[in-house]
N, CA, C and O atoms as a GROMACS GRO file, in nm:
protein
  620
    1MET      N    1   0.089  -0.085   0.018
    1MET     CA    2   0.024  -0.011  -0.001
    1MET      C    3   0.084   0.134  -0.030
    1MET      O    4   0.205   0.150  -0.012
    2ASN      N    5   0.020   0.223  -0.067
    2ASN     CA    6   0.170   0.353  -0.052
    2ASN      C    7   0.077   0.453   0.001
    2ASN      O    8  -0.039   0.488   0.024
    3THR      N    9   0.214   0.479   0.004
    3THR     CA   10   0.160   0.607   0.125
    3THR      C   11   0.032   0.686   0.112
    3THR      O   12  -0.039   0.682   0.213
    4GLU      N   13  -0.028   0.776  -0.016
    4GLU     CA   14  -0.157   0.802   0.018
    4GLU      C   15  -0.278   0.770   0.062
    4GLU      O   16  -0.376   0.824   0.113
    5ASN      N   17  -0.213   0.595   0.002
    5ASN     CA   18  -0.357   0.528   0.053
    5ASN      C   19  -0.307   0.457   0.177
    5ASN      O   20  -0.377   0.356   0.185
    6TYR      N   21  -0.235   0.458   0.263
    6TYR     CA   22  -0.227   0.439   0.398
    6TYR      C   23  -0.306   0.561   0.450
    6TYR      O   24  -0.430   0.558   0.451
    7ILE      N   25  -0.276   0.606   0.468
    7ILE     CA   26  -0.380   0.792   0.500
    7ILE      C   27  -0.472   0.805   0.474
    7ILE      O   28  -0.548   0.849   0.560
    8SER      N   29  -0.531   0.775   0.331
    8SER     CA   30  -0.654   0.825   0.328
    8SER      C   31  -0.754   0.687   0.414
    8SER      O   32  -0.830   0.715   0.506
    9LYS      N   33  -0.741   0.586   0.378
    9LYS     CA   34  -0.800   0.470   0.414
    9LYS      C   35  -0.776   0.474   0.607
    9LYS      O   36  -0.877   0.465   0.678
   10SER      N   37  -0.675   0.484   0.652
   10SER     CA   38  -0.660   0.502   0.802
   10SER      C   39  -0.766   0.615   0.815
   10SER      O   40  -0.872   0.585   0.870
   11LEU      N   41  -0.748   0.736   0.773
   11LEU     CA   42  -0.818   0.799   0.813
   11LEU      C   43  -0.942   0.796   0.772
   11LEU      O   44  -1.011   0.880   0.829
   12GLU      N   45  -1.007   0.721   0.682
   12GLU     CA   46  -1.184   0.677   0.674
   12GLU      C   47  -1.247   0.554   0.738
   12GLU      O   48  -1.365   0.519   0.729
   13LEU      N   49  -1.127   0.481   0.821
   13LEU     CA   50  -1.120   0.382   0.869
   13LEU      C   51  -1.140   0.492   1.047
   13LEU      O   52  -1.258   0.501   1.081
   14HIS      N   53  -1.089   0.530   1.097
   14HIS     CA   54  -1.091   0.608   1.228
   14HIS      C   55  -1.251   0.681   1.180
   14HIS      O   56  -1.353   0.659   1.246
   15LEU      N   57  -1.249   0.742   1.095
   15LEU     CA   58  -1.360   0.812   1.121
   15LEU      C   59  -1.504   0.761   1.093
   15LEU      O   60  -1.600   0.833   1.063
   16PHE      N   61  -1.507   0.564   1.112
   16PHE     CA   62  -1.636   0.499   1.112
   16PHE      C   63  -1.592   0.456   1.246
   16PHE      O   64  -1.689   0.453   1.321
   17PHE      N   65  -1.494   0.425   1.297
   17PHE     CA   66  -1.476   0.302   1.362
   17PHE      C   67  -1.448   0.399   1.501
   17PHE      O   68  -1.478   0.360   1.614
   18GLY      N   69  -1.392   0.520   1.475
   18GLY     CA   70  -1.417   0.604   1.590
   18GLY      C   71  -1.557   0.652   1.680
   18GLY      O   72  -1.571   0.668   1.802
   19ARG      N   73  -1.648   0.668   1.570
   19ARG     CA   74  -1.822   0.741   1.666
   19ARG      C   75  -1.820   0.578   1.668
   19ARG      O   76  -1.835   0.534   1.782
   20ILE      N   77  -1.809   0.504   1.593
   20ILE     CA   78  -1.860   0.390   1.727
   20ILE      C   79  -1.807   0.350   1.852
   20ILE      O   80  -1.889   0.313   1.936
   21MET      N   81  -1.704   0.349   1.876
   21MET     CA   82  -1.627   0.325   1.998
   21MET      C   83  -1.652   0.452   2.079
   21MET      O   84  -1.668   0.427   2.198
   22LYS      N   85  -1.659   0.549   2.055
   22LYS     CA   86  -1.720   0.666   2.113
   22LYS      C   87  -1.850   0.597   2.147
   22LYS      O   88  -1.860   0.556   2.263
   23GLU      N   89  -1.953   0.576   2.062
   23GLU     CA   90  -2.061   0.573   2.104
   23GLU      C   91  -2.124   0.441   2.231
   23GLU      O   92  -2.211   0.445   2.318
   24HIS      N   93  -2.014   0.320   2.177
   24HIS     CA   94  -2.057   0.215   2.245
   24HIS      C   95  -1.994   0.299   2.408
   24HIS      O   96  -2.083   0.342   2.480
   25SER      N   97  -1.884   0.313   2.446
   25SER     CA   98  -1.827   0.403   2.557
   25SER      C   99  -1.919   0.424   2.616
   25SER      O  100  -1.956   0.349   2.706
   26LEU      N  101  -2.002   0.563   2.571
   26LEU     CA  102  -2.140   0.647   2.607
   26LEU      C  103  -2.244   0.532   2.647
   26LEU      O  104  -2.295   0.567   2.754
   27PHE      N  105  -2.286   0.430   2.611
   27PHE     CA  106  -2.386   0.333   2.611
   27PHE      C  107  -2.321   0.261   2.750
   27PHE      O  108  -2.399   0.265   2.845
   28LEU      N  109  -2.213   0.207   2.772
   28LEU     CA  110  -2.143   0.168   2.898
   28LEU      C  111  -2.194   0.252   2.999
   28LEU      O  112  -2.259   0.199   3.089
   29LYS      N  113  -2.177   0.360   3.000
   29LYS     CA  114  -2.151   0.471   3.100
   29LYS      C  115  -2.327   0.453   3.106
   29LYS      O  116  -2.368   0.382   3.198
   30ALA      N  117  -2.414   0.504   3.027
   30ALA     CA  118  -2.544   0.516   3.062
   30ALA      C  119  -2.588   0.364   3.138
   30ALA      O  120  -2.675   0.352   3.225
   31GLY      N  121  -2.518   0.273   3.091
   31GLY     CA  122  -2.575   0.094   3.184
   31GLY      C  123  -2.554   0.114   3.258
   31GLY      O  124  -2.651   0.086   3.329
   32PHE      N  125  -2.461   0.162   3.330
   32PHE     CA  126  -2.382   0.166   3.450
   32PHE      C  127  -2.489   0.177   3.596
   32PHE      O  128  -2.504   0.298   3.616
   33THR      N  129  -2.543   0.120   3.670
   33THR     CA  130  -2.561   0.145   3.816
   33THR      C  131  -2.551   0.241   3.892
   33THR      O  132  -2.530   0.330   3.810
   34PRO      N  133  -2.551   0.293   3.996
   34PRO     CA  134  -2.495   0.390   4.078
   34PRO      C  135  -2.386   0.360   4.179
   34PRO      O  136  -2.305   0.438   4.230
   35VAL      N  137  -2.409   0.186   4.200
   35VAL     CA  138  -2.311   0.157   4.261
   35VAL      C  139  -2.205   0.135   4.208
   35VAL      O  140  -2.108   0.144   4.284
   36ASN      N  141  -2.180   0.100   4.072
   36ASN     CA  142  -2.054   0.086   4.022
   36ASN      C  143  -2.024   0.232   3.951
   36ASN      O  144  -2.019   0.248   3.829
   37VAL      N  145  -2.009   0.322   4.035
   37VAL     CA  146  -1.927   0.483   3.959
   37VAL      C  147  -1.837   0.419   3.896
   37VAL      O  148  -1.855   0.416   3.775
   38SER      N  149  -1.720   0.351   3.947
   38SER     CA  150  -1.581   0.365   3.942
   38SER      C  151  -1.599   0.336   3.736
   38SER      O  152  -1.548   0.380   3.633
   39PHE      N  153  -1.681   0.256   3.770
   39PHE     CA  154  -1.680   0.174   3.609
   39PHE      C  155  -1.775   0.313   3.553
   39PHE      O  156  -1.769   0.341   3.433
   40SER      N  157  -1.825   0.361   3.608
   40SER     CA  158  -1.892   0.448   3.489
   40SER      C  159  -1.823   0.586   3.424
   40SER      O  160  -1.849   0.643   3.318
   41GLU      N  161  -1.715   0.621   3.539
   41GLU     CA  162  -1.601   0.694   3.556
   41GLU      C  163  -1.548   0.667   3.403
   41GLU      O  164  -1.574   0.721   3.296
   42LYS      N  165  -1.457   0.551   3.443
   42LYS     CA  166  -1.415   0.485   3.318
   42LYS      C  167  -1.453   0.480   3.160
   42LYS      O  168  -1.383   0.519   3.067
   43ALA      N  169  -1.611   0.407   3.153
   43ALA     CA  170  -1.648   0.460   3.021
   43ALA      C  171  -1.644   0.598   2.954
   43ALA      O  172  -1.633   0.632   2.836
   44GLU      N  173  -1.656   0.666   3.070
   44GLU     CA  174  -1.690   0.849   3.048
   44GLU      C  175  -1.550   0.865   3.002
   44GLU      O  176  -1.551   0.909   2.887
   45TYR      N  177  -1.410   0.842   3.055
   45TYR     CA  178  -1.295   0.857   3.022
   45TYR      C  179  -1.265   0.767   2.838
   45TYR      O  180  -1.149   0.787   2.803
   46TYR      N  181  -1.316   0.712   2.770
   46TYR     CA  182  -1.290   0.632   2.692
   46TYR      C  183  -1.354   0.724   2.602
   46TYR      O  184  -1.306   0.765   2.496
   47LYS      N  185  -1.502   0.763   2.668
   47LYS     CA  186  -1.578   0.808   2.577
   47LYS      C  187  -1.528   0.954   2.557
   47LYS      O  188  -1.561   0.987   2.443
   48ASN      N  189  -1.461   1.060   2.622
   48ASN     CA  190  -1.402   1.164   2.583
   48ASN      C  191  -1.280   1.131   2.518
   48ASN      O  192  -1.229   1.214   2.442
   49GLU      N  193  -1.226   1.017   2.538
   49GLU     CA  194  -1.091   0.984   2.460
   49GLU      C  195  -1.073   0.986   2.293
   49GLU      O  196  -0.992   1.025   2.209
   50PHE      N  197  -1.232   0.901   2.303
   50PHE     CA  198  -1.257   0.844   2.174
   50PHE      C  199  -1.319   1.010   2.046
   50PHE      O  200  -1.330   1.040   1.927
   51GLU      N  201  -1.338   1.056   2.165
   51GLU     CA  202  -1.457   1.208   2.126
   51GLU      C  203  -1.263   1.273   2.016
   51GLU      O  204  -1.222   1.279   1.900
   52LYS      N  205  -1.212   1.306   2.162
   52LYS     CA  206  -1.083   1.346   2.090
   52LYS      C  207  -1.009   1.281   1.949
   52LYS      O  208  -0.958   1.361   1.870
   53LEU      N  209  -1.006   1.135   1.919
   53LEU     CA  210  -0.935   1.124   1.847
   53LEU      C  211  -1.061   1.122   1.760
   53LEU      O  212  -0.995   1.136   1.657
   54LEU      N  213  -1.168   1.117   1.721
   54LEU     CA  214  -1.233   1.143   1.614
   54LEU      C  215  -1.259   1.308   1.617
   54LEU      O  216  -1.346   1.370   1.555
   55SER      N  217  -1.167   1.356   1.699
   55SER     CA  218  -1.232   1.540   1.647
   55SER      C  219  -1.083   1.546   1.600
   55SER      O  220  -1.073   1.631   1.512
   56HIS      N  221  -0.969   1.488   1.626
   56HIS     CA  222  -0.800   1.513   1.558
   56HIS      C  223  -0.839   1.432   1.389
   56HIS      O  224  -0.816   1.476   1.276
   57THR      N  225  -0.914   1.283   1.438
   57THR     CA  226  -0.917   1.228   1.269
   57THR      C  227  -1.037   1.352   1.183
   57THR      O  228  -0.999   1.381   1.070
   58VAL      N  229  -1.087   1.378   1.201
   58VAL     CA  230  -1.233   1.492   1.143
   58VAL      C  231  -1.080   1.588   1.038
   58VAL      O  232  -1.052   1.593   0.919
   59ALA      N  233  -0.995   1.668   1.205
   59ALA     CA  234  -0.929   1.786   1.131
   59ALA      C  235  -0.761   1.718   1.021
   59ALA      O  236  -0.676   1.789   0.968
   60LEU      N  237  -0.768   1.595   1.023
   60LEU     CA  238  -0.677   1.581   0.959
   60LEU      C  239  -0.721   1.501   0.825
   60LEU      O  240  -0.657   1.480   0.722
   61SER      N  241  -0.876   1.456   0.869
   61SER     CA  242  -0.922   1.394   0.703
   61SER      C  243  -0.969   1.538   0.594
   61SER      O  244  -0.955   1.529   0.472
   62ASP      N  245  -1.023   1.662   0.661
   62ASP     CA  246  -1.051   1.731   0.544
   62ASP      C  247  -0.971   1.752   0.415
   62ASP      O  248  -0.874   1.828   0.418
   63GLY      N  249  -1.001   1.696   0.314
   63GLY     CA  250  -0.941   1.674   0.166
   63GLY      C  251  -0.872   1.552   0.137
   63GLY      O  252  -0.803   1.532   0.037
   64ARG      N  253  -0.898   1.463   0.239
   64ARG     CA  254  -0.793   1.369   0.220
   64ARG      C  255  -0.879   1.221   0.262
   64ARG      O  256  -0.826   1.135   0.333
   65ILE      N  257  -1.016   1.210   0.206
   65ILE     CA  258  -1.093   1.094   0.183
   65ILE      C  259  -1.138   1.153   0.073
   65ILE      O  260  -1.144   1.266   0.023
   66SER      N  261  -1.184   0.976   0.034
   66SER     CA  262  -1.260   0.978  -0.064
   66SER      C  263  -1.412   1.024  -0.097
   66SER      O  264  -1.460   1.035   0.015
   67ARG      N  265  -1.516   1.057  -0.192
   67ARG     CA  266  -1.622   1.171  -0.209
   67ARG      C  267  -1.724   1.021  -0.199
   67ARG      O  268  -1.832   1.036  -0.142
   68LYS      N  269  -1.697   0.910  -0.241
   68LYS     CA  270  -1.743   0.713  -0.165
   68LYS      C  271  -1.763   0.737  -0.088
   68LYS      O  272  -1.878   0.778  -0.095
   69VAL      N  273  -1.715   0.747   0.048
   69VAL     CA  274  -1.676   0.754   0.173
   69VAL      C  275  -1.768   0.904   0.209
   69VAL      O  276  -1.836   0.919   0.311
   70LEU      N  277  -1.757   0.966   0.143
   70LEU     CA  278  -1.824   1.102   0.236
   70LEU      C  279  -1.964   1.083   0.176
   70LEU      O  280  -2.058   1.128   0.241
   71ASP      N  281  -1.989   1.018   0.056
   71ASP     CA  282  -2.100   1.034   0.073
   71ASP      C  283  -2.245   0.891   0.076
   71ASP      O  284  -2.367   0.889   0.057
   72SER      N  285  -2.153   0.806   0.107
   72SER     CA  286  -2.179   0.641   0.136
   72SER      C  287  -2.266   0.674   0.310
   72SER      O  288  -2.331   0.581   0.357
   73GLY      N  289  -2.259   0.762   0.362
   73GLY     CA  290  -2.385   0.766   0.475
   73GLY      C  291  -2.279   0.663   0.604
   73GLY      O  292  -2.326   0.667   0.718
   74GLU      N  293  -2.161   0.586   0.591
   74GLU     CA  294  -2.098   0.525   0.696
   74GLU      C  295  -2.011   0.634   0.760
   74GLU      O  296  -1.939   0.592   0.850
   75ILE      N  297  -2.000   0.796   0.727
   75ILE     CA  298  -1.927   0.886   0.876
   75ILE      C  299  -2.060   0.898   0.945
   75ILE      O  300  -2.108   0.838   1.041
   76VAL      N  301  -2.116   1.015   0.848
   76VAL     CA  302  -2.251   1.069   0.945
   76VAL      C  303  -2.361   1.072   0.871
   76VAL      O  304  -2.325   1.074   0.753
   77THR      N  305  -2.508   1.075   0.883
   77THR     CA  306  -2.618   1.127   0.795
   77THR      C  307  -2.718   1.278   0.846
   77THR      O  308  -2.699   1.340   0.951
   78GLU      N  309  -2.813   1.309   0.751
   78GLU     CA  310  -2.865   1.397   0.774
   78GLU      C  311  -2.957   1.369   0.961
   78GLU      O  312  -3.028   1.443   1.029
   79PHE      N  313  -2.914   1.257   0.976
   79PHE     CA  314  -2.980   1.243   1.090
   79PHE      C  315  -2.890   1.234   1.245
   79PHE      O  316  -2.930   1.221   1.361
   80THR      N  317  -2.774   1.246   1.198
   80THR     CA  318  -2.664   1.192   1.316
   80THR      C  319  -2.627   1.328   1.438
   80THR      O  320  -2.563   1.331   1.543
   81PHE      N  321  -2.683   1.401   1.383
   81PHE     CA  322  -2.637   1.535   1.464
   81PHE      C  323  -2.793   1.552   1.598
   81PHE      O  324  -2.777   1.546   1.720
   82ASN      N  325  -2.962   1.576   1.510
   82ASN     CA  326  -3.030   1.502   1.565
   82ASN      C  327  -3.050   1.396   1.692
   82ASN      O  328  -3.080   1.419   1.808
   83ALA      N  329  -3.027   1.298   1.641
   83ALA     CA  330  -2.975   1.168   1.751
   83ALA      C  331  -2.884   1.189   1.852
   83ALA      O  332  -2.912   1.166   1.970
   84GLU      N  333  -2.772   1.233   1.813
   84GLU     CA  334  -2.682   1.244   1.923
   84GLU      C  335  -2.790   1.370   2.054
   84GLU      O  336  -2.798   1.360   2.177
   85ARG      N  337  -2.842   1.455   1.976
   85ARG     CA  338  -2.880   1.591   2.071
   85ARG      C  339  -2.992   1.479   2.133
   85ARG      O  340  -2.977   1.478   2.255
   86GLN      N  341  -3.088   1.393   2.098
   86GLN     CA  342  -3.201   1.332   2.183
   86GLN      C  343  -3.151   1.241   2.257
   86GLN      O  344  -3.234   1.191   2.334
   87THR      N  345  -3.009   1.184   2.267
   87THR     CA  346  -2.927   1.114   2.361
   87THR      C  347  -2.878   1.151   2.438
   87THR      O  348  -2.890   1.094   2.546
   88GLU      N  349  -2.818   1.234   2.429
   88GLU     CA  350  -2.776   1.376   2.485
   88GLU      C  351  -2.920   1.420   2.621
   88GLU      O  352  -2.928   1.387   2.740
   89LYS      N  353  -2.995   1.486   2.551
   89LYS     CA  354  -3.138   1.497   2.617
   89LYS      C  355  -3.163   1.386   2.768
   89LYS      O  356  -3.154   1.408   2.888
   90LEU      N  357  -3.198   1.254   2.680
   90LEU     CA  358  -3.247   1.143   2.754
   90LEU      C  359  -3.163   1.104   2.864
   90LEU      O  360  -3.196   1.096   2.982
   91THR      N  361  -3.005   1.070   2.794
   91THR     CA  362  -2.902   1.028   2.914
   91THR      C  363  -2.875   1.094   2.998
   91THR      O  364  -2.821   1.074   3.107
   92GLY      N  365  -2.918   1.193   2.941
   92GLY     CA  366  -2.796   1.292   3.015
   92GLY      C  367  -2.607   1.323   3.020
   92GLY      O  368  -2.529   1.352   3.111
   93ILE      N  369  -2.599   1.311   2.952
   93ILE     CA  370  -2.472   1.244   2.935
   93ILE      C  371  -2.421   1.363   2.789
   93ILE      O  372  -2.516   1.365   2.711
   94PRO      N  373  -2.339   1.429   2.752
   94PRO     CA  374  -2.285   1.537   2.713
   94PRO      C  375  -2.160   1.474   2.581
   94PRO      O  376  -2.047   1.425   2.584
   95ILE      N  377  -2.268   1.512   2.465
   95ILE     CA  378  -2.201   1.462   2.330
   95ILE      C  379  -2.142   1.569   2.228
   95ILE      O  380  -2.211   1.634   2.150
   96ASN      N  381  -2.018   1.578   2.241
   96ASN     CA  382  -1.989   1.681   2.139
   96ASN      C  383  -1.966   1.650   1.992
   96ASN      O  384  -1.890   1.591   1.916
   97SER      N  385  -2.142   1.765   1.999
   97SER     CA  386  -2.180   1.712   1.846
   97SER      C  387  -2.129   1.852   1.718
   97SER      O  388  -2.173   1.888   1.609
   98ASN      N  389  -2.037   1.888   1.791
   98ASN     CA  390  -1.938   2.011   1.728
   98ASN      C  391  -1.849   1.876   1.634
   98ASN      O  392  -1.770   1.931   1.557
   99ILE      N  393  -1.844   1.761   1.624
   99ILE     CA  394  -1.736   1.687   1.592
   99ILE      C  395  -1.828   1.634   1.457
   99ILE      O  396  -1.760   1.610   1.357
  100THR      N  397  -2.002   1.609   1.441
  100THR     CA  398  -2.032   1.588   1.387
  100THR      C  399  -2.089   1.730   1.285
  100THR      O  400  -2.133   1.695   1.175
  101LYS      N  401  -2.090   1.844   1.307
  101LYS     CA  402  -2.098   1.948   1.240
  101LYS      C  403  -2.010   1.921   1.138
  101LYS      O  404  -2.031   1.880   1.024
  102ARG      N  405  -1.894   1.954   1.202
  102ARG     CA  406  -1.719   1.953   1.127
  102ARG      C  407  -1.772   1.791   1.012
  102ARG      O  408  -1.793   1.806   0.891
  103GLU      N  409  -1.780   1.687   1.064
  103GLU     CA  410  -1.784   1.576   0.963
  103GLU      C  411  -1.850   1.602   0.823
  103GLU      O  412  -1.804   1.583   0.710
  104LEU      N  413  -1.994   1.661   0.868
  104LEU     CA  414  -2.104   1.677   0.799
  104LEU      C  415  -2.062   1.804   0.679
  104LEU      O  416  -2.137   1.805   0.582
  105ASN      N  417  -1.990   1.872   0.678
  105ASN     CA  418  -1.878   1.961   0.649
  105ASN      C  419  -1.720   1.967   0.573
  105ASN      O  420  -1.650   2.065   0.550
  106LEU      N  421  -1.696   1.826   0.546
  106LEU     CA  422  -1.568   1.754   0.471
  106LEU      C  423  -1.584   1.785   0.366
  106LEU      O  424  -1.686   1.832   0.316
  107SER      N  425  -1.450   1.756   0.301
  107SER     CA  426  -1.435   1.792   0.181
  107SER      C  427  -1.374   1.673   0.126
  107SER      O  428  -1.272   1.637   0.186
  108SER      N  429  -1.422   1.584   0.000
  108SER     CA  430  -1.344   1.522  -0.058
  108SER      C  431  -1.176   1.514  -0.111
  108SER      O  432  -1.123   1.624  -0.126
  109CYS      N  433  -1.115   1.424  -0.130
  109CYS     CA  434  -0.944   1.434  -0.153
  109CYS      C  435  -0.858   1.499  -0.299
  109CYS      O  436  -0.868   1.475  -0.419
  110ASN      N  437  -0.804   1.556  -0.248
  110ASN     CA  438  -0.760   1.670  -0.318
  110ASN      C  439  -0.612   1.637  -0.310
  110ASN      O  440  -0.544   1.717  -0.374
  111CYS      N  441  -0.559   1.561  -0.263
  111CYS     CA  442  -0.439   1.510  -0.236
  111CYS      C  443  -0.307   1.520  -0.194
  111CYS      O  444  -0.216   1.441  -0.169
  112HIS      N  445  -0.335   1.742  -0.195
  112HIS     CA  446  -0.249   1.795  -0.214
  112HIS      C  447  -0.176   1.770  -0.058
  112HIS      O  448  -0.226   1.722   0.044
  113ASP      N  449  -0.074   1.811  -0.077
  113ASP     CA  450   0.035   1.738   0.065
  113ASP      C  451  -0.001   1.666   0.155
  113ASP      O  452   0.017   1.683   0.275
  114ILE      N  453  -0.066   1.560   0.092
  114ILE     CA  454  -0.096   1.404   0.186
  114ILE      C  455   0.032   1.340   0.245
  114ILE      O  456   0.022   1.262   0.340
  115VAL      N  457   0.140   1.366   0.198
  115VAL     CA  458   0.247   1.288   0.174
  115VAL      C  459   0.269   1.341   0.378
  115VAL      O  460   0.274   1.261   0.471
  116ASN      N  461   0.276   1.468   0.387
  116ASN     CA  462   0.286   1.511   0.509
  116ASN      C  463   0.248   1.495   0.645
  116ASN      O  464   0.294   1.524   0.756
  117ARG      N  465   0.112   1.418   0.583
  117ARG     CA  466   0.010   1.383   0.731
  117ARG      C  467   0.116   1.241   0.750
  117ARG      O  468   0.056   1.169   0.829
  118TYR      N  469   0.212   1.192   0.722
  118TYR     CA  470   0.216   1.028   0.699
  118TYR      C  471   0.277   0.965   0.912
  118TYR      O  472   0.293   0.868   0.985
  119VAL      N  473   0.283   1.058   0.907
  119VAL     CA  474   0.343   1.062   1.118
  119VAL      C  475   0.235   1.114   1.184
  119VAL      O  476   0.208   1.074   1.297
  120GLN      N  477   0.171   1.194   1.131
  120GLN     CA  478   0.036   1.207   1.201
  120GLN      C  479  -0.086   1.162   1.193
  120GLN      O  480  -0.190   1.187   1.254
  121VAL      N  481  -0.051   1.084   1.098
  121VAL     CA  482  -0.164   0.917   1.097
  121VAL      C  483  -0.090   0.766   1.183
  121VAL      O  484  -0.145   0.671   1.238
  122LYS      N  485   0.017   0.792   1.167
  122LYS     CA  486   0.090   0.697   1.184
  122LYS      C  487   0.037   0.690   1.366
  122LYS      O  488   0.004   0.583   1.419
  123THR      N  489   0.039   0.807   1.429
  123THR     CA  490   0.036   0.885   1.542
  123THR      C  491  -0.131   0.847   1.586
  123THR      O  492  -0.187   0.769   1.662
  124LEU      N  493  -0.154   0.911   1.528
  124LEU     CA  494  -0.318   0.840   1.554
  124LEU      C  495  -0.370   0.665   1.526
  124LEU      O  496  -0.439   0.582   1.586
  125ASN      N  497  -0.327   0.669   1.460
  125ASN     CA  498  -0.294   0.454   1.433
  125ASN      C  499  -0.234   0.411   1.628
  125ASN      O  500  -0.255   0.320   1.708
  126GLN      N  501  -0.181   0.498   1.626
  126GLN     CA  502  -0.103   0.381   1.789
  126GLN      C  503  -0.202   0.498   1.917
  126GLN      O  504  -0.194   0.501   2.040
  127THR      N  505  -0.261   0.556   1.852
  127THR     CA  506  -0.364   0.635   2.019
  127THR      C  507  -0.430   0.526   1.941
  127THR      O  508  -0.394   0.429   2.009
  128ALA      N  509  -0.496   0.480   1.850
  128ALA     CA  510  -0.623   0.417   1.866
  128ALA      C  511  -0.624   0.312   1.917
  128ALA      O  512  -0.706   0.292   2.007
  129LEU      N  513  -0.512   0.185   1.870
  129LEU     CA  514  -0.495   0.102   1.943
  129LEU      C  515  -0.521   0.098   2.066
  129LEU      O  516  -0.621   0.052   2.120
  130ARG      N  517  -0.366   0.181   2.145
  130ARG     CA  518  -0.372   0.168   2.265
  130ARG      C  519  -0.503   0.249   2.373
  130ARG      O  520  -0.496   0.251   2.496
  131LEU      N  521  -0.617   0.311   2.293
  131LEU     CA  522  -0.708   0.328   2.329
  131LEU      C  523  -0.832   0.144   2.296
  131LEU      O  524  -0.935   0.113   2.356
  132LEU      N  525  -0.782   0.092   2.219
  132LEU     CA  526  -0.871   0.002   2.157
  132LEU      C  527  -0.885  -0.064   2.312
  132LEU      O  528  -0.978  -0.069   2.392
  133ASN      N  529  -0.720  -0.122   2.313
  133ASN     CA  530  -0.654  -0.211   2.427
  133ASN      C  531  -0.761  -0.208   2.557
  133ASN      O  532  -0.831  -0.295   2.608
  134GLY      N  533  -0.737  -0.060   2.588
  134GLY     CA  534  -0.771  -0.033   2.688
  134GLY      C  535  -0.910  -0.022   2.707
  134GLY      O  536  -0.946  -0.041   2.823
  135LEU      N  537  -1.001   0.003   2.622
  135LEU     CA  538  -1.146  -0.021   2.665
  135LEU      C  539  -1.225  -0.150   2.591
  135LEU      O  540  -1.348  -0.154   2.587
  136THR      N  541  -1.124  -0.275   2.524
  136THR     CA  542  -1.114  -0.390   2.541
  136THR      C  543  -1.150  -0.469   2.692
  136THR      O  544  -1.256  -0.525   2.720
  137ALA      N  545  -1.036  -0.457   2.772
  137ALA     CA  546  -0.994  -0.487   2.831
  137ALA      C  547  -1.121  -0.458   2.999
  137ALA      O  548  -1.152  -0.519   3.101
  138LEU      N  549  -1.149  -0.346   2.938
  138LEU     CA  550  -1.240  -0.313   3.034
  138LEU      C  551  -1.358  -0.392   3.002
  138LEU      O  552  -1.419  -0.455   3.089
  139LYS      N  553  -1.387  -0.389   2.896
  139LYS     CA  554  -1.512  -0.444   2.852
  139LYS      C  555  -1.548  -0.616   2.953
  139LYS      O  556  -1.645  -0.665   3.010
  140LYS      N  557  -1.403  -0.656   2.927
  140LYS     CA  558  -1.381  -0.808   2.946
  140LYS      C  559  -1.443  -0.829   3.088
  140LYS      O  560  -1.530  -0.905   3.130
  141GLU      N  561  -1.335  -0.695   3.168
  141GLU     CA  562  -1.336  -0.661   3.352
  141GLU      C  563  -1.525  -0.686   3.404
  141GLU      O  564  -1.592  -0.741   3.492
  142ILE      N  565  -1.542  -0.593   3.269
  142ILE     CA  566  -1.731  -0.608   3.332
  142ILE      C  567  -1.796  -0.732   3.261
  142ILE      O  568  -1.885  -0.799   3.313
  143LEU      N  569  -1.759  -0.749   3.174
  143LEU     CA  570  -1.830  -0.858   3.135
  143LEU      C  571  -1.797  -1.000   3.209
  143LEU      O  572  -1.885  -1.086   3.207
  144ASP      N  573  -1.692  -1.025   3.264
  144ASP     CA  574  -1.627  -1.133   3.371
  144ASP      C  575  -1.730  -1.144   3.482
  144ASP      O  576  -1.794  -1.246   3.508
  145ARG      N  577  -1.742  -0.968   3.576
  145ARG     CA  578  -1.823  -0.935   3.689
  145ARG      C  579  -1.980  -0.989   3.648
  145ARG      O  580  -2.073  -1.057   3.692
  146VAL      N  581  -1.948  -0.926   3.554
  146VAL     CA  582  -2.157  -0.957   3.517
  146VAL      C  583  -2.176  -1.177   3.504
  146VAL      O  584  -2.274  -1.231   3.555
  147LEU      N  585  -2.095  -1.240   3.450
  147LEU     CA  586  -2.133  -1.341   3.441
  147LEU      C  587  -2.082  -1.402   3.571
  147LEU      O  588  -2.108  -1.521   3.588
  148GLY      N  589  -2.029  -1.351   3.645
  148GLY     CA  590  -1.941  -1.420   3.780
  148GLY      C  591  -2.068  -1.340   3.930
  148GLY      O  592  -2.062  -1.338   4.053
  149CYS      N  593  -2.128  -1.309   3.866
  149CYS     CA  594  -2.240  -1.222   3.968
  149CYS      C  595  -2.230  -1.135   4.038
  149CYS      O  596  -2.314  -1.110   4.125
  150GLN      N  597  -2.082  -1.039   4.009
  150GLN     CA  598  -2.035  -0.953   4.072
  150GLN      C  599  -2.117  -0.803   4.061
  150GLN      O  600  -2.125  -0.713   4.146
  151MET      N  601  -2.170  -0.811   3.931
  151MET     CA  602  -2.209  -0.651   3.886
  151MET      C  603  -2.327  -0.666   3.795
  151MET      O  604  -2.367  -0.776   3.757
  152PHE      N  605  -2.359  -0.600   3.777
  152PHE     CA  606  -2.520  -0.578   3.737
  152PHE      C  607  -2.495  -0.428   3.630
  152PHE      O  608  -2.428  -0.326   3.647
  153THR      N  609  -2.571  -0.467   3.534
  153THR     CA  610  -2.556  -0.364   3.436
  153THR      C  611  -2.694  -0.322   3.370
  153THR      O  612  -2.790  -0.389   3.408
  154MET      N  613  -2.722  -0.217   3.275
  154MET     CA  614  -2.808  -0.238   3.243
  154MET      C  615  -2.786  -0.268   3.035
  154MET      O  616  -2.875  -0.230   2.958
  155GLN      N  617  -2.702  -0.314   3.001
  155GLN     CA  618  -2.665  -0.392   2.893
  155GLN      C  619  -2.696  -0.474   2.828
  155GLN      O  620  -2.622  -0.513   2.738
   0.00000   0.00000   0.00000
């Protein structure tokens, strides 16, 4: 894979999966009972970190992803912003919808200066892996506790 493809494909994947991981973290947080405040705080941490990752991805992505991906609806749709507002209202969990607004305004690949993004995208990939490993470990711990009758969640 050449550098240009590495950068654009990495960014496209982060735009898709960053949102999903942010949402997984939000749903985890929403499902904890008051007795599990430490787990709620951990889920909030991951939600915030994935929001930061997604925000950084959006900044790196403008003009560097394909029109096909932008038009596919896999990143955001015209319903995403309102869904976030309603989720925030019903859960009381803050959601950074400015990210969604920025995603809706992304432009497609003009491929200028894309090679200079290599180091930034490589760092983004490493950050994403670190966060995913942490969230996976948290979810495993939750599952083990639930299966061992040591925790109750609304999940």
